[in-house]
N, C-alpha and C positions, 0 to 999 in steps of 0.2 A: 611330459607331453610336448611334442614339437609343434609350434604354431606355424601356420603357413603365411600369415600376414597378407592374405589376399593374393598370393602368387598363383593360385589356381585360376585367376582371371587374366593373368599375363599372357599375351599372345606373341609379342615380339619386342625386344629379344628375350629369349627364355632365361630363366635363372636369375631374374632381378626382381626387386620389389615393384609394386604398381606405380609408385611415384617416378621411378627411373625408366619404366617401360615406355616404348614408343606407342604401343597400342594395347588396349585392354578389351576383354570380352564383356560387352555390355548387354548380353542376352537377358531376357526377363526372368526366366526360371532360376530360382535360387538354390544354392547348396544348403545342406542342413545347418551349417555354421554361419549362414548369412541372414541379413535382414533387408527387405526391400521397402523403400520409401517413395511415395508418389510426390514428385517435386512440384511446388507451387511458385516459388520465387528463387532466383539465383542472384547472388551478389558477385560481380566480376571484379577481381583485383584492379585497383585504380589504373595502374600503368597499362595493364592488358586492355582495359576498356577504352582508354585513350588511343592505344595503338590500333585497335579494331575500328574505332570511329574514323581515325585518320585514313586508314587504308580503304574504308568504305566511303570516303568523301562526305562523311557526316550524313549519309542517306540511310533512313530507317530500314528500308528493305535490304540494302546491302549489308548493314550491320547485322541484321537477323541472319542473312545467308552466310556471312563470315563465321558467326558463332556456330551455326548448324554444320558448316564445313569442318570446323575443328573437331566437333563431336563425332561426326561421321567417320573422319579419318582416324581418330585416335581412341574413340570409345570413352573419352573423358574430356572435360573442359580444361585442357592444359595447353595454353597458347605457346607454340614453339618459338615465337619471336621473343617474347618477354620471359618465357620459362616460368609463368605464374598461372594460378587457377582462380579460386574463389570459394564461396560457401553457398549452402542452400538451405531452404526451409520447405517443409512439406508434412505429409501425414504418413504414418506407418501403415503399410498395406499387407505385409506378410512377414512373419517371424519364423525362422528356421527352427527345427526341433532341437538342434544342438547349439543354437546361438547362445552365447554367454550373456544372458539378459539380466545383468546385475541391477538395472534400474526398473525392470519389470515393464518394459514397453509393450503396449497392446495395439492391435490394428485400430486406426482411427485417431490415435494421439498425434498432436502437432509437435514436431521436433525440428531442431536446427542441427545440421551437421557442422561440427566445429573443427573440421579438418579440411585441408585444401582439396579442391576438386582435381588437383593434379594427381591425386592418388585414388580417386573414386570412380568406378565405372558408372557412367550415366547415359541415358538415352533421352533425347528431346524429340517429341512428336510435333510440337508446335510452339512457336514463340508468340505470345499474345500481345505483349506491349513492352516498351522500353522506358525505364525511369532514368533519365539522363542525370538528374540531380544527384542520385545516389549510386549511379553505375550499376543498376540492377535490371533484371528482366523477369516478367511473369511468364510462366511456361506451363505446358502440359508434358509430362515425362516422368521418368523414375530414375532412382539410383539404387545400387546394390552395394551394401557395406558388410565387411567382416566385423567380428565382435570387438576388435581393438580400436576401431574408429570411434572417436568420441561423439556421442549424440546428447543433446541437451533438450529437455522439455521446454517448449515455448512458454515463458511466463505470461500470466494473464495481464491484460491491459497495457502491454508494451508494443509500440509500433514495430513491425518486423523489419522495416527498411532501416531504422536507426539501430536496432539490435544487430542486424547483419553487418552494418557498417562498423560498429564497435568490435564485434567478434573478429572481423577481418584483421585487426591489429594483433591477433593471437595473444600471447602473454606479455607483450611489450608494455601495455598500459599498466598492468599490475606491477611489473618490474620497476617501471619509472616511479610509480607511486611509492614503492618501498624505498627506492633510492633517494627520493625527495625529502624523506623525514629528517627534520632538524636543519635543513639547508635554507638559505635566505634568498639567493639571487638565481633566477631561472630564465632561460632563453628558449623559445620555441620557434623554429625556422621551418617554414613550409610554403606550399602553394595551393592548399585546399583549406578553406576557412573551417570547415567542419572537423577535419583532422586536427588542426591546430587547437580547436576548442576542446576536443576530447583529451588531448595530451595536457593542455593547460588546466583543464578541470581536474584531471587525475593528480596533477601537482598541487593545485590549490586546495584540494580536499585534505591533504595531510601536511602541507607546509605551515611554517610559523605564521602567526597573524600579521606580522609586519613584512612578510615575504614580498619580493618584487618578481612578478611574472611578466616578462616582456615578450610580445608576439611580433615576429618579423614575417611579413607575407610578401610574396612576389607581386609586382604590379599587375601581372597577368593571372593572378590567382583565380582559382575556381570558387567563386562565391555562390555556393549552391543554395543557401538559405538567406533570406533578407527579412526585414521588418523590425518593429520596435522591440519585440521579445528577444530577437537575436542581438540587437544593440544592448539590451539590458544584460544578457548573458555575457557578452564581450566585456562590458564594464565590470561585471562581477569577477570574471576570471583573470583579465589582464590589467596590469598596471599601465602599460603603454602598448600601442599598436603602431607599427611602422610599415608602410607600403614602399617597397624598394625594388630595384632591379637586381635580383640575386646574382645575375651573371657578372655583376661588378662588385665583388665581395669587399674590396677595400673601401669603396664608396659607401657600402652598406654599414660597415663598421664605424666609419666617421659619422654617419647619420644617427647612430644609436646614442651618442653623447653620454655613454656610460661612465660613471665615476670610477668604477672598478670592474674587473672581469667577473664572469658568472661562475657559480658553484656547479650548476648542472645545465647543460644545453642539449636540446633534442632536435634531431634532424628528421623531419617527416616530409621533405621535399623530394621531387624527382627531377631536379634541375642541377646541372653541373655548376659548381661555384658555391653551393650551399655548404658543402663540407668545409670549405675554407673559412667561412663565417663561423661555423660552430667551433672549429679548432682554435682560431685566433681569439674568439670571444670568451673562451673558457680558461679560468685561472689554473696555474700549476697545481696538480693534485686534485683537480676537479674531474667531473665525469661528463663524457659525451656519449649520447645514445643514438644510434642509427635505427630508426623505427622500421625500415625495410632494407632489403638487400639490393635494391635498384640503385641506391646512392653510391657515390665514389668512396667506399670504405677504404680501399687500398691507397687512394690519394691522401686520405686523412692521415694514415700512418706515415706516409712520406713527409707530410707537412710537420707532424710532431717531431720527427727526426731533424728536419731542417731548421726548426726554431728552438731545439733543445728544451722542449717543455714536456714534463712528465704528466700524462693524462690517463685516466681510466676510460678506454674506448670500448664500448659495448655494441654488439649487433642486436638485431631484432630477436626476441625470444619466441620460441615455438610454443610447445605445450608446457604450462606451469599448473600445478595442482591448485584448484580453486580460483583460477583466473576468470572462469566464466561467471561465477557468482559476483566477483568484483566488477566485471564489465556490466552485468545486469543492474547492479546498484547505481553505477554511473548513469546508465541510460534512464533509470527511473528518476534520477535527479534532474535530468535534462528535459524530460517529457514536457513539463509546463512551458518551457521556452520553445521547443520544437513544434508543438501542436499549433501554435499561433503564428508560425513563420510562413513565409511565402517561398515556394520552391522556384528556382530560376534555372535557366539553361547555362551550364558551366562552360560550354564550348564557345568561347568568343574568338573571333578572327584576330590574328595578329595585326599589328599596325600596317596599313597599306604601304607605308614607306619601308617596311621591313617584313615582307611576306613570308620569309622562311620560318618554319616552325621553331618555337623557342628552344627546343631541345638541341637545335643545331646552331643557334645564334652565337654560342661561345666559339664554335669552330670558325664562324665568319669573322668574329672580332679578332681572333688570334691569327688569322691567315691560313689556318690548317685546312679549311674547307676547300680552298682553291687547289691545294695539293692533293686532297683526298678525292675530289670530284673532277680533276683534270679540267677540261673546257666545257663541262656540263653546264648548260644554261638553265637557270631556275629563277624566274622573277614572278611567277604566278602562284597563287595559293594551291591550285590543282597539283602542280608539280612539287610543292613544298612537302606534301604528304608522301609522295613517292621518294623524294630525296631522303627524308627521315627514315623511311622503310629500308632504303638501300643501305644506309650506314648502319642501321640496326641489325638487319638480317645478315650483313657481311660477317658479323662477329660470331654467328651461330653456324656450326658446320652441318647445315641441312640442305636438302635439295630445294631448288626454287624454280617455279614455273612463271615465266614472264609472258604476259599476254598484252595484246594491243593491236591496233590496225597497222597496215603496211606503212613503213616509213616513220614510225614514232620514236625510234631509237632504242629498240629492245637490246640490240647487241651492245650499245653504249652502256646500258644499265648493267648488263652482265659483266662488262669490263670493270666497272666501278666496284661491283660486289666482290669480284675476285681480288682486285687491287687492295681492298681494305680488309680482306679475310686473313685468317691465320695461315692460309696456303699461298699467300701472295708471292713467296719466293720459289714456289714450285710451278711446274708446267701448266699452261692454260691452252688447251687445244680446242679450236673452233671448227665445227662441222655443220655444213648445210645439208640436211637430210634429203632435201628435194633435188640436189644437184648430183647425187651419186647414183649410178646405174644400179637397178635392183640385183643384177647378176654379180656386182662387185662389192655391194655394201657390207656383206659379212666379213670379207677379207679386209676391207678398209677399217671396219670397226675393231676387229679382233686379230688381224694379221694372219699370216699363213706360214706353214713350215716349208722347208726346202722340198721342191718337187711336188707340191700339193696339187698343182694343175699345170696344164700346158701353158708355157709362157711365164711361169712363176720365176721370181728371182732365185738364183741358185743358192743364195744364202738365207732364203726366207725373208720375212718382213714383219716388223712390229706394227700393230694396229693402233688406232687412236687411243683406246683404253690403256694399252700398255705404255704408250708414250706419255699419257696423262697421269700415270701412277703417282699417288701422294699429292696430286694437284687437282685440277678441275677440268671439266669438259663442257663446252657450250654446244648444245644440240639445237640449232636453229631450224625452224619449220618442222618441229617434231611431229606435227599432225600429218605430214606426208610420209611418215615411216610405214613401210609395208608390215602387215600383221605378223608374218613369220619372224621378222626382225624385232617386232615389239615383244614377242615371247622370249627371244634370246636376250634382249636388253633387260627385261624383267628378271631373268635368271641371274644376270650379272649383278643387278642391284641387290637381289635377295641373298645370293651366295657369296658375293664379293670375289668371284672367280669366273674364268671363261677358258675355252679351248681355242687355240689357233685353228684355222682351217687346215685340215689334214693332220692335226696334232692329237696326241693322246694324254698329254700331261697338263693338268689344270694350272693356270697361271693366276696367282692371287693379284687382286687390284684394290686400291683404296682411292676412290675417285669421288669428288663432289660433282653432282650433275646440275648444271644450270640449263634449262631448256626454254624455248620460246616458240610462240605460235601466234598467227593472226586469225586462226580458225577457232570455232567453239568446240573444244574437245568433248564436252558433254553431249552436244548434238551428234558428234561422230560416234560416241559410245552408244547412243540410242539407235544409230544406223548400223551398229556392229562393225564399225570401221576402226575403232580404237578400243584397246583393252581397258576395262575399268580398273583392274588391279594395278596396271602400269600407271594409269592416271593418278591414282592415290599415292603411288611411290614418288612420282615426279612432283606432285602438287602438295608437297609438305608446307611450303609457304607460297602463296600466290601473290604476284605483284602485277597489277594492271597499270600500264603506261597510258595516260590519257592522250586522246588525239588532239590535234592543233586547235580544233573548234572549242575544246574544253579548256584550253590554256592560251587564249589569245593574248593574255598579259605577257607571255614570253616572246611574242612575235617581234616587238621592237629590239629586244636584246639579241634574238636570233639573227635578225637582219643585220645588225651592226657587227655581230660576230662573223657572219659570212662575208660581209664587205671587207673586214680587216683580213680575213683569211685569203680572199682572192686578190686583194690589193697587194699582199705580200707575194702571192704566187705569180700574178701577171705583171708585177712591178708597175702598177698604175695606181693613182690615188683617186678615190671616188668618195663622195658623201651623198646622203639621201635626204630629201626634204621631208619635213614632218608630215605634211599632208599625204605624201606618197606612202609613208609608213602606216598612217591611219587607214588609207585605202587597203593596204595589204591585210590589215587586221579584219577588215570587213569581208574579205574573200573566203570562199570555201577552199579547203585544202585536202582533197581526197588522198593525195599522196603524202600528206603531212610534212614533216620536217625535210624529208628527202626532196619533195616537190618544191618547197620553199627555197631550199638551197640551190636547186637547179635554176629557179627563176632569178634569184639574186646573181648567180654566176652569169646568166645571159645578159642581165642588166648591166653588169660590170663591163661586158664586151660591147654591147650595143649602144649604150648611152653616148650622146654626142659631146657632152661637156663633163666637167669634173663633178657636177651636181646631178644626181639622179632625180628627176622630177616626177610629179604625178602623171604627166603626159607620157613619159617614158614607161612608167609602170603599166598604164592603161593600154598603150600600144603593144607592150609585150604580152599582156594577158588577153587582150581582145583585138587581135590584129584584124579580124574579119570586119570590125566596125569602122576601121580606118581606111577602107578601100577607096573612098571618094574624098577623103579629107587630109591625105598625107601631103607633106611638102613636095613629094614627087608629082602628085596630081596637080598641085598649084603650078609647078614648073612646066609641066606639059601643057597646061592651059595657056600659060604665057607664050610658049613657043607657037601655039596654034592661033594666037591672036585673041584668045578669049580672056575674060576677066573672072577670077574666082575670088570675090572679096571675103572679108572676115565673117560677115553675117551669114553668107552662103555656106562657108566652111562649118560654122557652128551648127547651122540647121542640118546639114548633111550628117554631121557627127551625132547630133541628137537623134535624128531619124534612125541611124544605124544602131545606136545603143538601144532604143526602144524596140526596134525590130528584132534584134538579137535577144533581148530579155523576153519578148513575147514567145519566141521560138523555144526558149529554155524553160520558162516557168508556166506558160499556158494561160492561167486565169489572170484577169486584170488585177485582182486583189494581190496576188503573189508578185506580179510584175511591178505594181506600184510600190509595194514594200521593198522590193529588191533595189529599185533605182532611186528610192527616197522621195517620191512625190505622192500626192493624193490620188485616189482612184478616179475622181472627177477630172483632175488635170490630165491623167493618162488617157482617158477616153477622148478628151478634147484634142490632145496631141496626135492620137491615132487617126482621128478624123482629118486633121490638118495635113498629115503626111500620107494619108490614104493607105494606112497599114491594115 
């Protein structure tokens, strides 16, 4: 009998397994060989959950929407950025007549799917809540499974959050426990306390009584559980616990003060640098186990070659017979400690002095970041998430939709993604969809054959997609694309081929599409102005670039960057006062970075001295309030024999500022807040100046 392994649910591309498919059919009706489970809770793989939270700026509503978007586009919870899924718990709702029901599941039974959601069709109707400590969500929805997918009955009396967390390690806990038998010295390296405790306990359960189990945690570790019971568990499992900066592996090793190297070391961290610690800390002939595939396994192999040390290096294990029973036993042992623990929020901001996400700190320390990001300015936490996403998504050959207001730097983001991708040595063609005439756009996109129309080049012409073959194309202002071209663009993405205007021979193309828009494409879909199917093809990964109001921490760095840029261009030297920069941070920037750059450029030209002052900035931004207080006005007064003293100039200036603010903001409450005085003071000054 030939098994289909769920391929009947594969929508695209055809002839692959569900795990490899881009999209699955998640319709509710089941085939005879399938089972449907109503999902109650989903555990999202840790790296995926972090990535989603970063992209959503740690906002609950955006996190929910991001998860929903993945499932809507893919029919499964398979994060295209991290290439990971998760697990779920629910109740059986329907069993197909031909389902190979070896365990005798019946409707109403509580079960855990012990296979990655990267291979399971699911549908989410509603996300009820988010459990940040465990990286899990409570939902209303369902999953459809074929009979080879492992299902486990939920054991009585076991908290489902802890069980899902343990099951997410697949067979690795079981493998490590088997490997630990008879060994004495162990090292567990990670950045999640609960993960370290699980692996440490699996080791302690079988190790010799005199075994040393050393725990090494990153200082930025996710402490998801706290309390005396957790302290007791830590004391039971670990001989020593060290909090270190994993990005400094040599410093970590010196801090261990180990008399000898370790027999077995486990890497369950998602931080670069951890692999170096594991390799250097393990003795020749010892074993290093990578608990997940997010780590730098390939770097570990290079290190073993460079230090001429023979090690048994193992990757995470998938399915192992009986590992679920082993994990259940570990969870049962841990329940007394976990029940009395206090859950915490694991997402702590990075140090203010170093706002860049810790996954990119190594790049900063090594100087690689400057090379990878060109002159991209990132000093705010809001942009740290975008920076991390750019470098992550660059490695995956998927289409990216870049959204954000006018002037935020969407083209710069596209440049960096391409520069750090596997296609970086291939063409990168940039197209502004709004600037091409509707009558010419098809020939510009796809080219034309000789004599295709009056005035055509006698040799024909290659279009953008042909020029970008094997590279990438950046479609700016994609929301302005006419609907007939939307249909043709969709066909190119789906079929990987197109026809030149006037041509009859299809031309194959392999192009990655980076697109950008400052419009809400979902609103355009509702208005029937943008194709939904094209939207999902372009929106494989969505990256929103925050506006300048959301990243005011970047303004000082941006101002200094532009001053240096135009100092070199204009061959003049300027500096700017701190209070002038602080004022720029308080301003609204509807044109975002582009507007800020233009203002700095004008300040470079108009400033009277080498130092750009607060007065220079205010004169540039609010010229209308300087009409009676300018140096020219003072000079004119002197020529006419009048006196314009300092007090009068200040009063005129204050009057004009208040008048301008009143016209702009309207209510006295808003005006007072805008200019930094109380509402009572404002009313008094309005009366004084008869405004």
